PLY file of the C-alpha trace (Angstrom):
ply
format ascii 1.0
element vertex 84
property float x
property float y
property float z
element edge 83
property int vertex1
property int vertex2
end_header
-40.26 9.33 -28.13
-41.41 12.70 -27.32
-38.44 13.98 -25.88
-36.35 12.81 -28.87
-38.89 14.73 -31.17
-38.64 17.83 -29.14
-34.68 17.65 -29.18
-34.71 17.05 -33.04
-37.00 20.09 -33.50
-34.88 22.36 -31.16
-31.71 21.56 -33.12
-33.40 22.05 -36.53
-34.59 25.47 -35.32
-31.21 26.47 -33.87
-32.69 26.71 -30.34
-29.88 27.09 -27.82
-29.21 27.71 -24.12
-29.60 31.42 -24.49
-32.98 31.19 -26.15
-34.14 28.86 -23.31
-32.86 31.40 -20.74
-34.42 34.31 -22.52
-37.87 32.43 -22.71
-37.89 30.99 -19.15
-35.82 33.72 -17.27
-37.84 33.08 -14.02
-37.06 29.37 -13.72
-33.99 27.84 -12.05
-32.38 26.51 -15.30
-32.94 29.87 -17.01
-31.21 31.67 -14.15
-28.33 29.29 -14.09
-27.63 29.82 -17.76
-27.40 33.56 -17.51
-25.45 33.65 -14.06
-22.04 34.97 -14.35
-19.09 33.63 -12.28
-18.66 37.19 -10.64
-21.87 36.78 -8.99
-20.98 33.61 -6.96
-17.28 33.66 -6.79
-15.70 34.35 -3.33
-12.92 36.94 -2.83
-10.91 38.60 0.04
-12.12 37.68 3.54
-14.66 35.41 2.07
-11.93 32.74 1.16
-10.84 30.43 3.71
-7.05 30.68 4.52
-4.64 29.18 7.00
-0.91 29.23 7.44
1.54 26.32 6.98
1.79 24.72 10.18
-1.90 25.44 11.22
-3.65 22.32 13.00
-6.19 20.52 11.12
-8.70 21.29 13.85
-7.98 25.24 13.13
-8.07 24.53 9.53
-11.64 22.83 9.92
-12.82 25.63 11.89
-11.75 28.22 9.04
-13.43 25.97 6.42
-16.62 25.83 8.28
-16.79 29.43 9.19
-16.49 30.29 5.62
-18.80 27.54 4.45
-16.75 26.81 1.29
-15.58 23.16 1.73
-11.82 23.86 1.35
-9.10 26.22 2.62
-6.11 27.64 0.90
-2.81 27.14 2.71
-0.36 30.25 2.80
3.32 30.14 3.13
5.09 32.24 5.79
4.83 35.32 3.48
1.31 35.06 3.01
1.25 33.90 -0.61
-0.93 30.80 -1.65
0.86 27.68 -1.20
-1.69 24.78 -1.60
-5.40 24.18 -1.36
-6.76 21.68 1.07
0 1
1 2
2 3
3 4
4 5
5 6
6 7
7 8
8 9
9 10
10 11
11 12
12 13
13 14
14 15
15 16
16 17
17 18
18 19
19 20
20 21
21 22
22 23
23 24
24 25
25 26
26 27
27 28
28 29
29 30
30 31
31 32
32 33
33 34
34 35
35 36
36 37
37 38
38 39
39 40
40 41
41 42
42 43
43 44
44 45
45 46
46 47
47 48
48 49
49 50
50 51
51 52
52 53
53 54
54 55
55 56
56 57
57 58
58 59
59 60
60 61
61 62
62 63
63 64
64 65
65 66
66 67
67 68
68 69
69 70
70 71
71 72
72 73
73 74
74 75
75 76
76 77
77 78
78 79
79 80
80 81
81 82
82 83
């Protein structure tokens, strides 16, 4: 019942995610709400990549070394072909 009242009051007052993040910036939820994609995205050498024809064993090594959980597969010209 207390949670329902709190939510109703927050909606009535127009209290949103940005307000919560501003008031609680030190908390993990406040940080996540204000976090920008560019702070966590991978680029360049941080992205796992293998070429078409690479063995699964080598692809798994690339995935593990970059700790991302997937790899892109490049065609013979080096363009992205697929994500595995």
